[in-house]
C-alpha positions as CSV (number, residue, x, y, z in Angstrom):
1,M,-12.6,7.1,11.7
2,N,-10.0,9.7,11.0
3,N,-6.8,7.7,11.9
4,I,-5.1,6.6,8.8
5,L,-2.0,4.8,8.7
6,I,0.1,4.4,5.5
7,V,2.7,1.7,5.2
8,S,5.1,2.3,2.5
9,G,6.9,-1.0,1.4
10,H,9.0,0.4,-1.2
11,P,12.4,-0.9,-1.0
12,N,14.1,2.3,-2.1
13,L,11.8,5.2,-2.3
14,S,14.9,7.6,-3.2
15,E,14.9,6.0,-6.5
16,S,10.9,5.9,-7.0
17,I,8.5,7.9,-9.1
18,A,5.4,6.7,-8.8
19,N,5.6,5.6,-4.9
20,A,7.2,8.7,-3.8
21,T,4.7,11.0,-6.0
22,I,1.7,9.0,-4.4
23,L,3.2,8.8,-0.7
24,H,3.9,12.7,-1.4
25,E,0.4,13.4,-2.6
26,L,-1.4,11.4,0.3
27,A,1.0,13.2,3.1
28,T,-0.1,16.6,1.6
29,A,-3.9,15.7,1.3
30,L,-3.7,13.9,4.7
31,P,-1.5,15.8,7.0
32,E,-3.0,14.0,10.0
33,A,-2.3,10.6,8.6
34,E,0.9,8.6,9.9
35,V,3.2,7.4,7.0
36,R,5.6,4.7,8.1
37,R,8.4,4.4,5.3
38,L,9.7,1.0,6.3
39,D,13.0,1.5,3.9
40,W,14.0,4.8,5.8
41,L,12.8,3.5,9.2
42,Y,14.5,-0.1,8.7
43,P,17.6,0.3,6.4
44,D,18.9,-2.7,8.1
45,H,15.8,-4.6,7.9
46,K,15.7,-5.0,11.7
47,I,11.8,-4.2,12.0
48,N,10.5,-2.8,15.5
49,A,7.6,-4.7,15.7
50,E,6.4,-3.2,18.8
51,A,6.3,0.2,17.3
52,E,4.8,-1.2,14.3
53,Q,1.8,-2.7,16.3
54,K,1.4,0.6,18.5
55,S,1.0,2.6,14.9
56,L,-1.5,-0.3,13.7
57,L,-3.6,-0.4,16.9
58,Q,-4.0,3.4,16.7
59,A,-5.2,3.2,12.9
60,D,-8.8,2.8,11.8
61,V,-7.6,2.6,8.0
62,I,-4.5,1.0,7.2
63,I,-3.3,1.4,3.7
64,W,-0.4,-0.7,2.0
65,Q,1.5,1.6,-0.4
66,F,3.9,-0.7,-2.5
67,P,5.4,-1.7,-5.9
68,F,4.0,-4.7,-7.0
69,S,7.2,-7.1,-6.6
70,W,7.2,-10.8,-8.3
71,Y,3.2,-10.5,-8.1
72,S,3.3,-9.8,-4.3
73,L,4.9,-7.7,-1.5
74,P,8.4,-6.1,-1.8
75,G,10.9,-8.1,0.5
76,I,10.9,-5.5,3.2
77,M,7.3,-5.3,3.4
78,K,7.0,-9.1,3.5
79,L,9.6,-9.1,6.2
80,W,7.6,-6.5,8.1
81,L,4.3,-8.6,7.7
82,D,6.0,-11.8,9.1
83,E,7.3,-9.8,12.2
84,V,4.4,-7.5,12.9
85,F,1.3,-9.7,12.1
86,V,2.0,-12.3,14.4
87,H,-0.3,-14.5,16.3
88,G,-1.8,-13.1,19.4
89,F,-1.7,-9.6,17.9
90,A,-3.0,-9.6,14.1
91,H,-4.6,-13.0,14.3
92,G,-5.7,-15.6,17.1
93,S,-8.0,-15.4,20.1
94,T,-6.4,-12.4,21.3
95,A,-6.3,-10.6,18.0
96,R,-6.6,-6.8,18.4
97,L,-6.7,-5.6,14.7
98,G,-10.5,-6.9,13.8
99,G,-12.8,-4.4,12.1
100,K,-10.0,-2.2,10.7
101,K,-10.1,-1.4,7.1
102,L,-7.4,-2.3,4.9
103,I,-6.4,-1.0,1.4
104,L,-4.1,-2.3,-1.1
105,S,-2.7,0.5,-3.2
106,F,0.0,-0.7,-5.6
107,T,1.8,0.1,-8.8
108,T,2.9,-2.7,-11.5
109,G,5.8,-2.3,-13.9
110,A,4.0,-4.2,-16.5
111,P,1.2,-2.8,-18.3
112,Q,-2.4,-3.5,-17.6
113,A,-2.7,-5.3,-20.9
114,L,-0.5,-7.9,-19.7
115,Y,-2.6,-8.8,-16.7
116,S,-5.7,-10.3,-18.3
117,S,-6.7,-14.3,-19.2
118,E,-5.5,-13.1,-23.1
119,G,-2.5,-11.3,-21.8
120,F,1.2,-12.6,-21.3
121,F,0.4,-13.5,-17.6
122,A,-2.9,-15.0,-18.3
123,H,-4.5,-13.8,-15.0
124,N,-6.0,-10.8,-14.2
125,I,-4.4,-8.6,-11.2
126,E,-7.2,-9.8,-8.8
127,D,-6.0,-13.6,-9.2
128,Y,-2.9,-12.4,-7.8
129,L,-4.8,-10.9,-4.8
130,I,-5.8,-14.1,-3.0
131,Q,-3.1,-14.0,-0.3
132,F,-4.0,-10.7,0.5
133,E,-7.7,-11.6,1.0
134,T,-6.7,-14.7,2.9
135,T,-4.5,-12.1,5.3
136,A,-7.4,-9.9,5.6
137,R,-9.9,-12.6,6.6
138,L,-7.4,-14.5,9.1
139,C,-6.9,-11.2,10.8
140,N,-10.4,-10.0,10.4
141,L,-9.6,-6.9,8.4
142,D,-12.2,-5.4,6.3
143,L,-10.4,-5.7,2.6
144,Q,-11.5,-2.5,0.4
145,K,-11.3,-2.6,-3.2
146,P,-7.7,-2.2,-4.1
147,V,-6.3,0.9,-6.0
148,Y,-3.6,0.0,-8.4
149,T,-2.0,1.4,-11.3
150,C,0.1,-0.5,-14.1
151,G,2.9,0.3,-16.3
152,I,4.9,2.2,-14.0
153,N,8.2,0.6,-15.0
154,Y,11.7,1.8,-14.5
155,A,13.3,1.0,-18.2
156,D,14.5,3.7,-20.4
157,R,13.4,6.7,-18.1
158,D,13.9,9.8,-19.6
159,E,12.4,13.3,-18.7
160,N,9.2,12.9,-20.7
161,K,8.5,9.3,-19.0
162,I,9.1,10.8,-15.6
163,A,6.8,13.6,-16.1
164,Q,4.1,10.9,-17.3
165,Q,4.9,8.7,-14.4
166,K,4.4,11.8,-11.9
167,V,1.0,12.6,-13.5
168,I,-0.2,9.1,-13.3
169,A,0.8,8.8,-9.8
170,K,-1.1,11.5,-8.7
171,E,-4.0,10.4,-10.5
172,H,-3.7,7.2,-8.7
173,A,-3.3,9.3,-5.2
174,S,-6.3,11.1,-6.4
175,R,-8.4,7.9,-6.7
176,L,-7.3,6.5,-3.4
177,I,-8.2,9.7,-1.6
178,A,-11.6,9.4,-3.1
179,L,-11.8,5.9,-1.9
180,L,-10.7,7.2,1.6
181,K,-13.3,9.8,1.5
182,S,-16.2,7.6,0.5
183,L,-15.3,5.4,3.4
184,S,-15.2,8.3,5.9
185,P,-17.0,11.3,4.5
186,E,-16.1,13.6,7.8
187,L,-12.4,13.2,6.7
188,K,-10.6,16.2,6.6
189,L,-8.5,16.8,3.6
190,A,-5.7,19.9,3.3
191,V,-6.6,22.3,0.7
């Protein structure tokens, strides 16, 4: 189970600190993994569904890496999902994704304290993940425990805040790599 596909749904990785750092750490540790950066591949938002489906079919583990956007996927990743996870490929009697592991790996702008029944949003992060659970169930994907980091916002970034976000993002990547290692102990990591 060494075929790992990482789908990056950040709408503009060139302006990202956390998601860009997480992807860099993953690509360094997992040089055999395929990384699909949707913003780079499809700046015109014209998704090549056939190419994306081919990558998905080759994967044993699929990681969706994205910033939480309005409590869900960013627009480009939602478009990708709509155009790639079609009936007959991702679900239905001729579905072809069944049994693959799916990991949600995401960052939020709001701090963790706001995501609780007592917090501003009045819901835990897990409450927002029902649509992902339903998608995984429909597609017969084996949804794993999510890896997420809260409090990665863009407001008032200075050198200190950027440095802190990089450290937090590297820790996020380490947790994700540990999860992958637990799923596949034979997984070879670059040193």
